[in-house]
SERO-4910 file (N, C-alpha, C, O; in steps of 0.05 Angstrom, whole numbers):
BEGIN
 pado doro    nc1    nc2    nc3   cac1   cac2   cac3    cc1    cc2    cc3    oc1    oc2    oc3
  Met    A     17    -24      0      0      0      0     18     25      0     38     26     15
  Lys    A     11     44    -16     26     69    -18     13     89      2     -7    101     -5
  Asn    A     25     91     25     14    108     46     11    137     37     -9    150     44
  Glu    A     30    147     23     28    175     14      3    180     -3    -10    200     -1
  Gln    A     -2    161    -21    -26    163    -38    -52    160    -22    -72    173    -27
  Leu    A    -51    142     -2    -75    139     16    -80    165     30   -103    174     33
  His    A    -59    177     41    -62    203     55    -74    224     36    -92    239     44
  Gln    A    -65    224     11    -76    243     -8   -106    238    -13   -121    257    -14
  Leu    A   -113    213    -15   -141    205    -18   -158    215      6   -179    226      2
  Leu    A   -147    212     30   -162    221     53   -165    251     54   -186    262     61
  Tyr    A   -144    265     46   -146    295     45   -166    303     24   -182    322     28
  Glu    A   -166    290      1   -186    297    -20   -214    290    -11   -233    305    -17
  Ala    A   -217    268      4   -243    262     14   -253    283     33   -276    291     33
  Leu    A   -235    294     50   -243    315     69   -251    340     53   -272    352     59
  Glu    A   -236    347     33   -242    371     18   -268    368      3   -284    387      1
  Thr    A   -273    344     -8   -298    339    -22   -322    342     -2   -342    354     -9
  Glu    A   -319    331     22   -341    333     41   -344    362     50   -367    371     54
  Met    A   -323    377     53   -325    405     61   -340    421     40   -356    438     46
  Gly    A   -334    415     15   -348    428     -7   -377    421     -8   -394    438    -13
  Gly    A   -384    396     -2   -411    387     -1   -427    401     20   -451    407     17
  Val    A   -415    406     43   -428    420     65   -436    447     56   -458    457     62
  Gln    A   -419    461     41   -424    488     32   -446    489     11   -462    508     10
  Val    A   -448    468     -4   -466    469    -27   -494    459    -20   -514    473    -26
  Tyr    A   -497    435     -8   -524    425     -9   -533    405     12   -557    401     16
  Leu    A   -516    391     26   -526    369     42   -518    371     72   -494    373     78
  Glu    A   -537    370     89   -532    370    118   -518    344    126   -500    345    143
  Gln    A   -526    322    115   -514    296    122   -483    298    118   -468    284    131
  Thr    A   -475    314     99   -447    316     93   -431    327    116   -407    322    118
  Gln    A   -444    343    134   -430    352    158   -420    329    174   -397    329    184
  Asn    A   -436    309    177   -428    285    192   -405    270    177   -386    261    189
  His    A   -407    269    150   -387    256    134   -360    270    137   -339    258    139
  Glu    A   -361    297    137   -337    313    141   -324    305    168   -300    302    170
  Gln    A   -341    304    189   -330    297    215   -318    269    215   -297    265    228
  Val    A   -330    250    201   -319    223    200   -292    224    187   -273    210    197
  Val    A   -288    239    166   -262    240    152   -242    255    170   -219    246    171
  Arg    A   -250    276    184   -232    289    203   -222    270    224   -198    269    230
  Glu    A   -240    253    235   -232    233    255   -213    213    243   -194    204    256
  Leu    A   -219    205    218   -202    186    204   -174    197    200   -154    183    205
  Leu    A   -172    222    192   -146    235    189   -131    235    216   -107    230    217
  Gly    A   -146    240    237   -133    240    264   -122    212    271   -100    210    282
  Lys    A   -136    191    264   -127    164    269   -102    157    253    -87    140    261
  Phe    A    -98    171    231    -74    167    215    -52    189    222    -32    191    208
  Ser    A    -57    204    243    -39    225    252    -34    246    230    -12    256    227
  Leu    A    -55    252    215    -54    272    194    -68    297    202    -89    296    216
  Asp    A    -57    319    194    -69    346    201    -91    353    182    -87    356    158
  Pro    A   -116    355    192   -138    361    175   -137    389    162   -152    395    143
  Glu    A   -119    406    172   -116    432    160    -94    433    140    -89    454    127
  Ala    A    -79    411    136    -57    411    117    -67    416     88    -87    405     80
  Glu    A    -53    432     74    -59    437     46    -42    418     29    -18    415     33
  Thr    A    -55    405     10    -41    388     -9    -49    397    -37    -70    409    -40
  Pro    A    -33    390    -57    -41    396    -84    -68    385    -92    -84    398   -105
  Gly    A    -73    360    -83    -99    348    -90   -123    363    -77   -144    366    -89
  Arg    A   -119    371    -52   -140    387    -39   -146    412    -54   -169    420    -57
  Lys    A   -125    425    -63   -129    451    -77   -144    446   -103   -162    462   -110
  Val    A   -138    424   -117   -153    418   -142   -182    412   -136   -200    422   -149
  Val    A   -187    396   -115   -215    389   -108   -230    414   -100   -253    418   -107
  Arg    A   -217    432    -85   -230    457    -77   -236    474   -101   -258    486   -103
  His    A   -218    476   -120   -222    491   -144   -246    480   -160   -262    496   -170
  Ile    A   -247    454   -162   -270    442   -177   -296    448   -163   -315    456   -176
  Gly    A   -296    446   -136   -320    452   -121   -329    481   -125   -352    487   -129
  Glu    A   -309    499   -123   -316    528   -127   -326    533   -156   -343    549   -160
  Ser    A   -314    518   -175   -323    521   -202   -352    511   -206   -367    523   -221
  Leu    A   -359    490   -192   -387    480   -193   -406    501   -181   -427    506   -193
  Val    A   -398    512   -159   -415    533   -147   -417    557   -166   -439    568   -170
  Gly    A   -395    564   -179   -395    586   -199   -413    580   -222   -427    597   -232
  Ala    A   -413    555   -231   -431    547   -253   -460    550   -245   -477    559   -261
  Met    A   -467    542   -220   -494    545   -210   -502    574   -209   -525    581   -217
  Glu    A   -484    591   -199   -490    619   -197   -494    631   -225   -512    648   -229
  Met    A   -477    624   -244   -479    633   -271   -506    626   -283   -520    642   -296
  Ala    A   -514    601   -279   -540    591   -290   -563    606   -277   -583    613   -291
  Leu    A   -561    612   -252   -582    626   -238   -585    654   -248   -608    665   -250
  Lys    A   -563    667   -255   -563    694   -266   -575    695   -294   -583    717   -304
  Ser    A   -577    673   -307   -588    672   -335   -618    679   -335   -629    686   -356
  Gly    A   -631    677   -312   -659    684   -310   -677    662   -319   -701    666   -322
  Lys    A   -667    638   -323   -683    615   -332   -683    595   -309   -664    578   -308
  Pro    A   -703    596   -292   -702    578   -268   -700    548   -274   -686    534   -260
  Gln    A   -715    539   -294   -714    511   -301   -686    502   -310   -676    481   -302
  Ala    A   -673    519   -326   -646    513   -335   -626    514   -312   -608    497   -310
  Ala    A   -630    533   -294   -612    536   -270   -616    511   -252   -596    502   -241
  Gln    A   -640    502   -250   -645    478   -233   -630    454   -245   -619    438   -230
  Ile    A   -630    451   -271   -617    428   -283   -586    431   -280   -573    411   -273
  Val    A   -576    455   -283   -547    459   -279   -539    452   -251   -519    439   -246
  Ala    A   -555    462   -232   -550    456   -203   -550    426   -199   -533    415   -185
  Ala    A   -570    412   -210   -572    383   -206   -547    369   -218   -536    351   -207
  Glu    A   -539    378   -242   -515    366   -255   -491    371   -238   -474    353   -235
  Cys    A   -488    395   -227   -465    401   -210   -464    383   -185   -443    374   -177
  Val    A   -487    378   -174   -489    361   -150   -481    332   -158   -467    319   -143
  Val    A   -490    323   -181   -483    296   -190   -453    294   -194   -440    274   -187
  Leu    A   -440    315   -206   -411    314   -209   -397    313   -182   -378    298   -179
  Ala    A   -406    329   -163   -394    329   -137   -398    302   -123   -380    291   -110
  Glu    A   -422    291   -126   -429    265   -113   -413    242   -126   -406    223   -112
  Thr    A   -407    245   -152   -391    224   -165   -363    223   -153   -353    201   -148
  Lys    A   -351    246   -149   -324    247   -136   -326    237   -107   -309    221    -99
  Asp    A   -346    245    -93   -350    237    -65   -353    206    -64   -340    193    -48
  His    A   -370    195    -81   -375    167    -82   -349    152    -89   -343    131    -76
  Leu    A   -334    162   -108   -309    150   -115   -289    149    -92   -276    129    -87
  Asn    A   -288    172    -77   -270    173    -54   -276    150    -35   -258    135    -26
  Trp    A   -302    147    -28   -310    126     -9   -306     98    -20   -300     79     -6
  Glu    A   -311     95    -46   -306     69    -58   -276     61    -56   -270     38    -50
  Leu    A   -259     81    -61   -230     76    -58   -222     70    -29   -205     53    -24
  Ile    A   -234     85    -11   -228     80     18   -237     51     24   -223     38     39
  Gly    A   -259     43     13   -268     15     17   -248     -5      6   -244    -26     19
  Gln    A   -237      1    -17   -217    -17    -29   -193    -20    -11   -182    -42     -6
  Val    A   -184      3     -1   -161      3     17   -168    -12     43   -152    -27     53
  Ala    A   -191     -6     54   -200    -19     79   -200    -49     77   -192    -63     96
  Ala    A   -208    -59     54   -209    -88     50   -182   -101     50   -179   -125     55
  Lys    A   -161    -86     44   -134    -96     41   -116    -89     65    -93    -97     66
  Thr    A   -127    -73     84   -110    -63    105   -117    -77    132   -140    -80    139
  Lys    A    -96    -86    145   -100   -100    171    -95    -81    194    -87    -58    191
  Gly    A   -100    -91    218    -94    -77    242   -112    -53    247   -134    -51    237
  Glu    A   -102    -34    263   -117    -10    271   -124      7    248   -146     19    247
  Asp    A   -106     10    228   -112     26    205   -135     15    189   -154     30    181
  Gly    A   -135    -11    185   -157    -24    171   -183    -21    186   -204    -16    174
  Lys    A   -182    -25    212   -206    -22    229   -217      7    227   -241     10    224
  Ala    A   -200     27    228   -209     55    226   -222     60    199   -242     74    198
  Leu    A   -210     50    178   -221     55    151   -248     41    148   -267     53    138
  Lys    A   -250     16    158   -275      1    156   -297     15    173   -320     17    164
  Glu    A   -291     24    196   -310     38    213   -320     64    200   -344     69    201
  Ala    A   -302     79    188   -310    103    175   -329     97    151   -349    110    148
  Leu    A   -321     77    136   -337     69    113   -365     60    121   -385     68    108
  Glu    A   -367     45    142   -393     35    152   -411     58    159   -436     56    157
  Gln    A   -400     80    169   -416    103    177   -428    118    154   -449    131    157
  Val    A   -415    118    131   -425    135    109   -432    121     83   -444    133     66
  Glu    A   -423     97     79   -426     84     53   -454     84     42   -459     91     19
  Glu    A   -474     76     58   -501     74     49   -512    102     41   -525    105     21
  Glu    A   -505    122     57   -514    149     51   -501    160     26   -514    173     10
  Glu    A   -476    154     22   -462    163     -3   -474    150    -27   -478    163    -48
  Asp    A   -480    124    -26   -493    111    -48   -520    124    -54   -526    130    -77
  Glu    A   -535    129    -33   -562    142    -36   -559    169    -49   -574    176    -67
  His    A   -540    185    -40   -536    212    -52   -531    210    -82   -544    225    -97
  Leu    A   -513    192    -90   -507    191   -119   -531    181   -135   -537    194   -155
  Tyr    A   -544    160   -126   -565    149   -142   -590    168   -143   -603    170   -163
  His    A   -596    180   -120   -619    198   -119   -614    223   -136   -632    232   -151
  Thr    A   -590    235   -133   -585    260   -148   -584    254   -178   -592    271   -195
  Thr    A   -574    231   -186   -573    224   -214   -602    221   -225   -608    230   -247
  Gly    A   -619    208   -209   -647    205   -217   -661    231   -220   -675    236   -240
  Trp    A   -657    249   -201   -669    276   -203   -660    291   -228   -676    303   -242
  Thr    A   -634    289   -233   -623    304   -256   -635    293   -282   -642    308   -300
  Arg    A   -635    266   -284   -647    254   -308   -676    263   -312   -683    270   -334
  Glu    A   -692    262   -291   -720    269   -294   -724    299   -299   -743    306   -314
  Leu    A   -708    316   -288   -710    344   -294   -703    349   -323   -716    366   -336
  Trp    A   -683    335   -334   -677    338   -362   -700    328   -380   -708    341   -399
  Ile    A   -710    305   -373   -732    293   -388   -756    313   -389   -768    318   -410
  Glu    A   -762    324   -366   -784    343   -364   -778    368   -381   -796    378   -394
  Ser    A   -754    377   -381   -747    401   -396   -748    396   -426   -752    415   -442
  Leu    A   -746    371   -434   -748    363   -462   -777    360   -471   -782    355   -495
  Gly    A   -795    364   -452   -823    362   -459   -833    333   -459   -855    327   -470
  Leu    A   -818    315   -448   -826    287   -446   -837    281   -418   -832    296   -399
  Pro    A   -852    260   -415   -864    254   -389   -841    246   -369   -825    228   -375
  Ala    A   -841    260   -347   -820    255   -327   -833    243   -302   -857    246   -297
  Val    A   -817    229   -286   -826    218   -261   -814    235   -239   -790    233   -232
  Ile    A   -831    252   -227   -822    270   -206   -839    264   -181   -863    266   -182
  Pro    A   -827    256   -158   -799    250   -154   -791    225   -169   -807    208   -176
  Pro    A   -765    223   -175   -755    200   -191   -758    173   -177   -761    172   -153
  Pro    A   -758    152   -192   -760    125   -181   -739    119   -159   -745    106   -139
  Glu    A   -715    130   -163   -694    125   -143   -702    136   -116   -696    125    -95
  Glu    A   -716    159   -116   -725    171    -92   -749    156    -80   -749    150    -56
  Glu    A   -768    150    -97   -792    136    -88   -785    108    -76   -798    100    -57
  Lys    A   -766     95    -88   -759     68    -79   -736     69    -58   -727     48    -49
  Asp    A   -728     93    -51   -706     96    -31   -682     79    -37   -673     63    -20
  Val    A   -672     82    -61   -650     66    -72   -624     71    -56   -617     94    -50
  Lys    A   -610     49    -50   -584     51    -36   -562     34    -48   -540     33    -37
  Thr    A   -568     22    -71   -548      5    -84   -549     10   -114   -568     20   -125
  Ala    A   -527      2   -128   -526      4   -157   -548    -13   -170   -560     -5   -189
  Ile    A   -552    -37   -160   -572    -55   -170   -600    -42   -166   -617    -42   -184
  Gly    A   -604    -31   -143   -630    -18   -137   -634      6   -156   -657     11   -165
  Ala    A   -613     21   -161   -615     44   -179   -622     35   -207   -639     47   -221
  Ala    A   -610     13   -216   -615      3   -243   -644     -6   -245   -658     -2   -265
  Arg    A   -653    -20   -224   -681    -30   -224   -701     -6   -223   -721     -7   -237
  Ala    A   -695     14   -207   -712     37   -205   -714     51   -232   -736     59   -241
  Lys    A   -691     54   -245   -691     67   -272   -708     52   -292   -722     63   -308
  Gln    A   -706     25   -290   -722      8   -309   -752     11   -303   -768      8   -321
  Ser    A   -759     16   -278   -787     17   -270   -800     44   -276   -824     47   -272
  Arg    A   -785     63   -286   -796     90   -290   -819     90   -310   -838    106   -307
  Ala    A   -818     73   -330   -840     72   -350   -867     65   -336   -888     75   -343
  Glu    A   -865     46   -317   -889     38   -303   -900     60   -285   -924     62   -279
  Met    A   -882     78   -276   -890     99   -257   -902    124   -271   -913    141   -258
  Leu    A   -900    125   -298   -910    148   -312   -940    149   -311   -952    168   -323
***
């Protein structure tokens, strides 16, 4: 295991969660705290600046900027779609971080492995839910904007999807829900 790269992943996970707190989700405050505690267990400074954190922060700020730009366009429906897309992009990075932490946790023994597994157990289901639900909302908002019949709230939300299989099944069921 490359510890330096693991540390970078943890710093990026923290920055992603911090950006999520600013943008849209209260649950993310708890996730940020989980990552802060994880950094502490690895004796890492949660205030440390790394190149990866700077990049993640820049991307997050750019997503917020895109939402603000869309809002200024004066077209609320278009702004809503842009905001939803930005959330999906942020959630995709967030989900990836936790998926990678899970991969490391599965291969790591001792206290480090235990700390990673415990952190993952606290947030994994919520992270899955965030990605699948926001993706469903974005898809349905786009479909509605195209003048096609949309399922609002989306099937992922109605079925309270928490897995990739559940998301795929919910998406397939949308025709029945129309």
